[in-house]
N, C-alpha and C positions, 0 to 999 in steps of 0.2 A: 874377643867379643867382650864388651864391657856390661854386666849384670849388677844392676843397684837393687838396693831395698826399695819397698812402695814410696812411692811420693805422695804421701799422705795429706789429702786436702781436708778432710773431715774425719774425728774431730780435731778442732784449731786450737791452740794454746790461747788465742785471743779472745774465745768465746768463753761462758759458764754456762754450765748446763745442769740442770734439774734432776732431782732424785725422782724416778717414776715417770720421766718424760721421755720419748723415743729419741734416740741418738743414731743419726744417718751416717753411717761410715763407707768414705770411699776413696779413691786414689786417681791421681791423675794416670792416664795411658801415654807411657811415651817408649821408643825402640828400648831404652835401656832400663825402663823401671817395670815394662809390661810385656812389651813386645808384641808380635814377634822381632827377632832380633838374629841377624843372620849372618855367618861369616864363613870363609873358605882358606884353607891352606894347600898350597901345593908344594911337594920335593919329589925328587927322583922318579918324575913322571907319575906321581899318586896325588890325586886330590881327593880332600876332606872337606865336606861342607855340613856345617851345624846350623840349626835354627832352634831358639828357644823362646819359649812363652811361658808365661806365669799360669798356673793351674788352679791355685788357690792362695788366699791370705788368711794366715791365722793371728787372729787380734787378741793379745793377751792385755786387757781393759785396763789392769792395775789395781783392781778390786778383789782379786783372786779369781775372776772368770775370763774364759775366752771365749772367742765366735770365729767360725771357719766360714769364709765366704769365696764361693767357687768363681765369683766375677769380681770387676771393680768397684761394684757398689752402684748405686743410683745417686746422683746428686738431688738434695734436698731444696726444695722451691716453697716459698711463702704458701702457696695456693694447697700444699698437702696437710698443712694445719698440724694435728697433734696424731698424724697417722702413723704406723709403724713402716719402717724401711720394706720394700717389697723382696729386697734380698740381702740388706748387710747392714744390722742394727742391734741395738743393746739399750736396755734402760738399767741404768744404776740403781742399785738398792740402798744407797748410804751416801753420805757427802763424803768429800775428800779432804776435809776439814784437817784430820790428823796426819794426813800425809806430807812429805817434805813440800815447804812451800804452799801447804793448804792444795796440794794437787794431786790427783793419780799418776804415776809414771808407768806408762804403757808401752807394748812394741807391737807393731806390725811385721809380721814374717810371711816374705813371699815363698812359694816353693816354685822355682824353675824348672820346667820338663826340657830337656835340648835331646833334640832328635840329631843323629850324626848317618852320613853314608859316605862310602869310598866309592868313587866315580869308577865304573868300568867293573867293580869286582863283585858288587851284590852285598858287601858287607854293610849293615847298618845296625846300629844300636840305640839305645836311649842313657842319657846320664840326669841326675838329679843336681841342683845346687839351691841353697836357700840364702836369702839375705833378710837383712832386719833393718828396720828404721825404728827410732823412739819418738814417743810423742808424749805429752803431757795435758792433762784435761783438770779443770776445776769442776767440781760438782757441787752444789749449794742445794738448800732445800727450802721450799714455799712453807712458810705458817701463816694461818688465820689466825686473826685473833678475834674471840668473840665480844659482843659487848653487854 
């Protein structure tokens, strides 16, 4: 069973985010990046079946803060304007100008819960695995110049 780190859609390295402006975070859901992902194996008349699903993603934002999301996040649309994400968001408090390449270096870490059962014996259990994906984000600031 292949379990991968989160498929980060946002924040994206292609964008520039602003201090104090809501950042919506979300991941693409797939069998190997979110689940459910199932597999079974048999040997000697015994079959074990396992199903894995992600229960949470912990986002280390690169600015010293972290955000825990229990779902994949909600994709941002322009109609949302400056609203906060309803389930997985962050607001940067400082620019990333001092970081490597002028960016924050972040990670998204998924917690996989794996339920397993042995067919016919009634034996069951749960395992936990974690997987990680890196992302970078440029954060600038808007300055207003008065006359």
